[in-house]
C-alpha positions in Angstrom: 13.4 21.4 7.1 12.7 22.5 10.6 9.7 24.8 11.2 10.4 28.4 12.0 9.8 29.4 15.6 7.0 31.8 14.7 4.8 29.0 13.3 2.9 26.9 15.9 1.5 24.6 13.3 3.1 22.0 11.1 5.4 23.4 8.4 6.1 23.8 5.5 2.8 25.8 5.1 0.2 24.0 2.9 -0.1 27.0 0.5 3.7 27.1 0.0 3.8 23.4 -0.6 0.9 23.6 -3.2 2.6 26.4 -5.0 5.9 24.6 -5.3 4.4 21.3 -6.2 5.2 19.9 -9.6 6.1 16.6 -11.1 9.8 17.5 -11.2 10.0 18.7 -7.5 8.4 15.6 -6.0 9.8 12.9 -8.3 12.4 11.8 -5.8 9.9 11.7 -3.0 7.6 9.6 -5.1 10.3 7.1 -5.9 11.2 6.9 -2.2 7.7 6.2 -1.0 7.1 3.8 -3.9 10.2 1.9 -3.0 9.1 1.6 0.6 5.7 0.3 -0.5 7.3 -2.1 -2.9 9.7 -3.4 -0.2 6.9 -4.0 2.3 4.5 -5.6 -0.2 7.3 -7.8 -1.4 8.3 -8.9 2.1 4.7 -9.6 3.1 4.3 -12.1 0.2 7.8 -13.4 -0.5 8.1 -15.3 2.8 5.1 -17.6 2.3 6.7 -19.5 -0.6 9.8 -20.1 1.4 8.1 -21.5 4.5 8.8 -25.2 3.8 12.5 -24.6 3.1 12.8 -22.4 6.2 11.1 -25.0 8.3 13.7 -27.6 7.1 16.6 -25.4 7.8 15.4 -24.4 11.3 14.3 -28.0 12.1 10.6 -27.3 12.8 7.4 -28.4 11.0 6.1 -26.2 8.2 3.0 -25.4 10.3 5.3 -24.5 13.2 6.6 -21.6 11.1 3.3 -19.6 11.6 4.8 -17.6 14.5 7.3 -16.2 12.1 4.5 -14.9 10.0 2.0 -13.8 12.7 4.6 -12.0 14.8 5.5 -9.6 11.9 1.9 -8.8 11.0 0.8 -8.4 14.7 3.7 -6.0 15.3 2.4 -3.9 12.4 -1.1 -3.9 13.9 0.1 -2.8 17.3 2.5 -0.1 16.3 0.6 1.6 13.3 -1.5 3.8 15.7 1.8 5.3 17.1 2.9 6.6 13.6 0.9 9.9 13.6 2.2 10.9 17.0 5.8 10.0 16.1 5.6 12.2 13.1 4.2 15.1 15.0 6.8 14.7 17.7 10.0 13.9 15.8 9.3 14.8 12.2 8.6 12.8 9.1 12.2 12.6 7.9 13.6 11.1 11.2 10.7 8.7 11.6 10.9 7.5 8.0 14.7 7.1 8.3 14.3 5.2 11.6 11.6 3.0 10.0 13.9 2.1 7.0 16.9 1.5 9.2 15.0 -0.7 11.6 13.4 -2.7 8.8 16.8 -3.2 7.2 18.4 -4.4 10.4 15.5 -6.7 11.1 15.9 -8.1 7.6 19.6 -8.7 8.1 18.9 -10.5 11.4 16.2 -12.6 9.7 18.7 -13.6 7.0 21.3 -14.9 9.6 18.8 -16.4 12.1 19.7 -20.0 13.1 16.6 -20.9 15.2 12.9 -20.1 15.0 12.9 -17.9 18.1 15.8 -15.9 16.6 13.7 -15.5 13.4 10.6 -14.4 15.4 12.5 -11.7 17.2 14.0 -10.5 13.9 10.5 -10.5 12.3 9.2 -8.4 15.2 12.1 -5.9 14.6 11.1 -5.9 10.9 7.5 -5.1 12.0 8.6 -2.2 14.2 10.2 -0.6 11.1 7.5 -1.6 8.7 4.7 -0.1 10.9 5.7 3.4 9.9 6.6 2.9 6.2 3.1 3.1 4.7 1.4 5.5 7.1 4.2 8.1 7.0 4.5 7.6 3.2 0.8 8.3 2.7 0.9 11.3 5.0 3.8 13.0 3.3 2.3 12.6 -0.1 -1.0 14.2 1.1 0.9 17.1 2.6 3.4 17.6 -0.3 1.5 17.0 -3.6 -1.1 19.3 -5.0 -4.6 17.8 -5.0 -4.8 17.9 -8.8 -1.7 15.6 -9.0 -2.4 13.5 -6.0 -4.5 10.8 -7.6 -1.8 10.2 -10.2 0.9 10.1 -7.6 -1.0 7.6 -5.4 -1.8 5.5 -8.4 2.0 5.3 -9.2 2.8 4.4 -5.6 0.0 1.8 -5.4 1.2 0.2 -8.6 4.6 -0.5 -7.1 2.9 -2.0 -4.1 0.8 -4.3 -6.3 4.0 -5.1 -8.3 5.6 -6.2 -5.1 2.7 -8.5 -4.3 2.8 -10.0 -7.8 6.6 -10.6 -7.8 6.9 -11.7 -4.2 5.7 -15.3 -4.4 7.5 -16.0 -7.7 10.8 -14.3 -6.5 10.6 -16.2 -3.2 10.2 -19.5 -5.0 13.1 -18.8 -7.4 15.5 -17.7 -4.6 14.6 -20.7 -2.4 15.0 -23.2 -5.3 18.1 -21.8 -6.9 20.0 -20.0 -4.0 19.0 -19.8 -0.4 15.9 -18.8 1.6 18.1 -16.3 3.5 18.3 -14.1 0.4 14.6 -13.3 0.6 15.5 -11.2 3.7 19.0 -10.0 2.8 17.9 -8.4 -0.4 16.2 -5.7 1.7 19.6 -4.5 3.1 20.9 -2.8 0.0 17.4 -1.5 -0.8 17.3 0.0 2.7 20.7 1.7 2.4 19.5 3.3 -0.9 16.3 4.4 0.9 18.3 6.1 3.7 20.2 8.1 1.1 17.0 9.0 -0.8 15.3 9.9 2.5 17.9 12.4 3.5 17.7 14.0 0.0 14.0 14.0 -0.8 11.9 13.6 2.3 10.3 16.8 3.7 10.3 17.2 7.5 6.8 17.8 8.8 6.2 18.1 12.5 4.3 20.1 15.1 5.8 22.6 17.5 3.8 21.0 20.2 2.7 17.4 19.7 -0.4 16.3 21.6 0.1 13.8 24.5 0.5 10.2 23.4 -1.8 7.7 25.0 0.9 5.4 26.5 -1.5 3.6 28.9 -4.0 2.8 26.1 -1.3 1.7 23.8 0.2 -0.7 26.3 -3.2 -2.2 27.1 -4.1 -2.7 23.4 -0.6 -4.2 22.7 -0.7 -6.5 25.6 -4.3 -7.7 24.9 -3.4 -8.4 21.2 -0.2 -10.3 22.1 -1.9 -12.4 24.7 -4.6 -13.5 22.2 -2.0 -14.5 19.7 -0.1 -16.3 22.5 -3.2 -18.3 23.3 -3.6 -19.3 19.7 0.1 -20.3 19.4 -0.1 -22.4 22.5 -3.3 -24.1 21.4 -1.5 -25.3 18.3 1.8 -26.3 20.0 3.0 -29.9 20.0 2.7 -29.9 23.8 -0.6 -28.3 24.8 -0.6 -26.0 27.9 -4.3 -25.5 28.2 -3.9 -23.6 31.4 -1.7 -21.0 29.6 -4.2 -20.8 26.8 -7.1 -20.2 29.1 -5.1 -17.7 31.2 -3.8 -15.8 28.2 -7.3 -15.6 26.8 -8.9 -14.4 30.1 -6.2 -11.8 30.7 -6.6 -10.5 27.1 -10.3 -10.0 27.6 -9.7 -8.2 30.9 -7.1 -5.9 29.3 -9.4 -5.3 26.4 -12.2 -4.3 28.8 -9.8 -2.0 30.6 -8.9 -0.3 27.4 -12.6 0.3 26.6 -13.0 1.9 30.1 -9.7 3.9 29.6 -10.5 5.2 26.2 -13.7 6.9 27.4 -11.7 8.8 30.0 -8.8 10.1 28.0 -8.8 13.1 25.6 -6.6 11.5 23.0 -7.0 7.8 23.0 -4.8 5.6 20.7 -8.1 4.3 19.2 -11.2 6.4 19.6 -13.9 3.8 20.2 -16.6 6.5 20.0 -16.2 6.4 16.2 -17.8 3.0 16.3 -21.1 4.8 16.7 -20.8 5.4 12.9 -22.5 2.3 11.6 -20.6 2.0 8.3 -17.2 2.3 10.1 -18.2 -0.3 12.8 -19.5 -2.7 10.1 -16.4 -2.2 8.0 -14.1 -3.0 11.0 -16.0 -5.9 12.4 -16.6 -7.3 8.8 -12.9 -6.9 8.1 -11.9 -8.8 11.2 -14.2 -11.8 10.7 -13.8 -12.0 6.9 -10.0 -12.1 7.2 -10.3 -14.7 9.9 -11.6 -16.9 7.2 -9.3 -15.9 4.3 -6.2 -14.4 6.0 -4.3 -17.7 6.1 -5.3 -19.0 2.7 -2.0 -17.9 1.1 0.0 -19.9 3.5 -2.3 -22.9 3.3 -2.1 -23.0 -0.5 1.7 -22.9 -0.6 1.9 -25.7 2.0 -0.7 -27.7 0.1 1.1 -27.4 -3.2 4.7 -27.9 -1.9 4.3 -30.4 0.9 1.0 -32.1 -0.2 1.5 -32.2 -3.9 5.3 -32.1 -4.2 5.5 -28.9 -6.3 8.8 -27.1 -6.5 9.0 -23.7 -4.7 9.2 -21.9 -8.0 6.0 -23.6 -9.4 4.2 -22.9 -6.1 5.3 -19.3 -6.2 4.2 -19.0 -9.8 0.8 -20.3 -8.9 0.3 -17.4 -6.4 0.7 -14.8 -9.1 -2.8 -15.3 -10.5 -4.2 -14.4 -7.1 -2.5 -11.0 -7.2 -3.5 -10.5 -10.9 -7.1 -11.3 -10.0 -6.9 -8.8 -7.2 -5.6 -6.1 -9.5 -8.3 -6.9 -12.1 -11.0 -6.3 -9.6 -9.9 -2.7 -9.2 -11.4 -2.0 -12.7 -14.9 -3.0 -11.8 -15.3 -2.3 -8.1 -16.5 1.3 -8.6 -19.1 0.3 -11.1 -20.4 -2.5 -9.0 -20.7 -0.2 -5.9 -22.6 2.3 -8.0 -25.0 -0.4 -9.2 -25.4 -2.5 -6.1 -24.3 -0.4 -3.2 -22.2 -1.6 -0.3 -24.8 -3.8 1.4 -25.7 -6.0 -1.6 -22.2 -6.1 -2.9 -20.6 -7.2 0.3 -23.2 -9.8 1.2 -23.0 -11.3 -2.3 -19.2 -11.0 -2.6 -18.5 -12.5 0.9 -20.8 -15.4 0.0 -18.9 -15.8 -3.3 -15.6 -15.9 -1.5 -16.9 -18.6 0.8 -18.0 -20.6 -2.2 -14.5 -20.2 -3.8 -12.9 -21.4 -0.6 -15.1 -24.5 -0.6 -14.2 -25.3 -4.2 -10.5 -25.6 -3.2 -11.5 -28.7 -1.3 -11.9 -30.4 -4.7 -8.3 -29.8 -5.7 -5.7 -32.5 -5.4 -2.4 -33.6 -6.9 -4.3 -34.8 -10.1 -6.0 -31.4 -10.8 -4.7 -29.8 -14.0 -2.4 -26.9 -13.4 -4.4 -24.5 -15.6 -7.5 -25.3 -13.6 -5.8 -24.5 -10.3 -4.5 -21.2 -11.8 -8.0 -20.3 -13.0 -9.4 -21.0 -9.6 -6.7 -19.0 -7.9 -7.3 -16.1 -10.3 -11.1 -16.0 -9.7 -10.5 -16.3 -6.0 -8.1 -13.4 -6.1 -10.6 -11.3 -8.0 -13.3 -11.9 -5.4 -11.0 -11.2 -2.5 -9.8 -8.0 -4.2 -13.4 -6.8 -4.4 -13.9 -7.7 -0.8 -10.9 -5.8 0.5 -11.5 -2.7 -1.6 -15.2 -2.5 -0.6 -14.5 -3.0 3.1 -11.6 -0.5 3.1 -13.6 2.2 1.4 -16.7 1.6 3.4 -14.8 2.6 6.5 -14.6 6.2 5.4 -17.9 6.9 3.7 -19.7 8.5 6.7 -16.7 9.6 8.9 -16.3 13.3 9.4 -13.1 14.6 7.8 -11.9 15.7 11.2 -11.7 12.0 12.2 -10.4 10.6 8.9 -6.9 10.1 10.3 -8.1 8.2 13.4 -10.5 6.1 11.2 -7.6 5.3 8.9 -5.4 4.2 11.8 -8.2 2.0 13.2 -8.8 0.4 9.8 -5.2 -0.3 9.3 -4.8 -1.8 12.8 -7.9 -4.0 12.3 -6.6 -5.1 8.9 -3.2 -6.3 10.2 -4.6 -7.7 13.4 -7.2 -9.8 11.5 -4.5 -11.0 9.1 -2.4 -12.2 12.0 -5.3 -14.0 13.6 -6.3 -15.4 10.2 -2.9 -17.0 9.7 -2.9 -18.4 13.2 -6.5 -19.7 12.9 -5.9 -21.4 9.5 -2.6 -23.0 10.5 -4.1 -24.2 13.8 -6.9 -25.9 11.9 -4.4 -27.5 9.6 -2.3 -28.7 12.5 -5.4 -30.3 14.2 -6.4 -32.1 11.0 -2.9 -33.2 10.1 -2.5 -34.8 13.5 0.7 -36.8 14.1 1.4 -37.3 10.3 3.3 -34.0 10.0 5.6 -35.4 7.4 3.1 -37.3 5.3 2.0 -35.6 2.0 -1.4 -37.3 1.9 -2.1 -35.9 5.5 -1.5 -32.3 4.2 -3.9 -32.9 1.3 -6.7 -34.3 3.5 -6.1 -31.6 6.2 -6.2 -28.8 3.5 -9.6 -30.0 2.2 -11.2 -30.0 5.6 -9.6 -26.7 6.6 -10.8 -24.8 3.6 -14.4 -26.1 4.2 -14.2 -24.8 7.8 -12.8 -21.4 6.6 -15.6 -21.3 4.0 -18.2 -21.7 6.7 -16.6 -18.9 8.8 -16.5 -16.6 5.8 -20.1 -17.3 5.0 -21.1 -16.4 8.5 -19.1 -13.2 8.2 -21.5 -12.2 5.3 -24.3 -11.7 7.9 -22.3 -8.8 9.5 -23.0 -6.7 6.4 -26.8 -7.1 6.9 -26.4 -4.2 9.4 -25.9 -1.8 6.6 -28.9 0.1 5.4 -30.1 -1.0 1.9 -30.0 2.7 0.7 -26.6 3.4 2.4 -25.8 6.8 0.8 -22.0 6.4 1.1 -21.9 3.9 -1.8 -22.1 6.5 -4.6 -19.7 8.9 -2.9 -17.0 6.3 -2.3 -17.4 4.7 -5.7 -17.2 8.0 -7.5 -14.1 9.2 -5.6 
């Protein structure tokens, strides 16, 4: 619904929305947002299991497929900061519809791609659409649902997201083994069409009469710097190394990053407000997120390649083995609040980051003769520790931030999260490629490279634990965040 001319602020008014809110009135909206969360979570995990099959079809090595994974996540990281402004300027209904349509078209193009470059372009298009799905969905639920019902509503939506992460690997394996890897993308098309219909019927239209200016210069500087860093990592792992391009891309990325720092201090509405980094808990959460995920962000891909290429497992069995990781992450949600209350952020994050590093190192002992049940147990425990890590780092970002800056902090946290995942995938696959060497088609080479790679990643993760030493031992945000 468009806002009446007499109201300069976003409409519908909050009081009217709260009065009208009921389970019946927002059921359709809840299903729409839940479907979007499910579709994005499914797409983020379903692709990993299909990497070997996709590599064969596109005539590249499995490790060469990393650009198809990193391009999607990097696009999410770059474009998420633009979502709030797009909603203010064009309205939530139009933005969400455009996001669903773009994601659907990108999925269709992924499903018909014949070469790796075509797939990468299609994945970028998917990322353009996906960048607005979760931020807009969360924003609309906050604006629409009464506070007394909000926790229940978000729990419902989050459950669908977790369900997508659980089903993704297994569904991907089943589709690859019994049909075609192309269906993992094409199934998004009918879901997207249903989402467009539901969006027109159930999505409220919130926007501002006068949207604040968008930081175009800052956005372009940040996007270019991020893309150049990823380009440098891709070239470092290419079959033909262009070290001059690697050095040039890295140097230019650093220059553009420095320019953004200079620019952000001189603009009223920067795309990322770096002055918030003066809040110690937020800066520690962001830096800790970045370096921790550098160590663990690519583990999902490595494990799938190890099981399928190194151990000869079927796509279905490899996908099934990823399910315990998601279940372990879900299980950790039941204990994280109590652990934070008992230990606080500093002690929990230092101890848990170290535990994640130890779990990574233990994977170096796994090979083709390891019992399946033991691998499943290891994956489950690893998933539990990583779930604790993600939840603790994500909530730490908001403990000391003023409510006026919560939206900006959320945008910066989401951007850092996806940026670190893209670099984590690139870093892990680059290490694997180095250790595999010329034996790209030899199963034993993948096993040996996997063992060395997880040890390196364990060392990186252990070093990341030192970042959390910057937190005060008596950090007061621990109780507030855990109790919320």
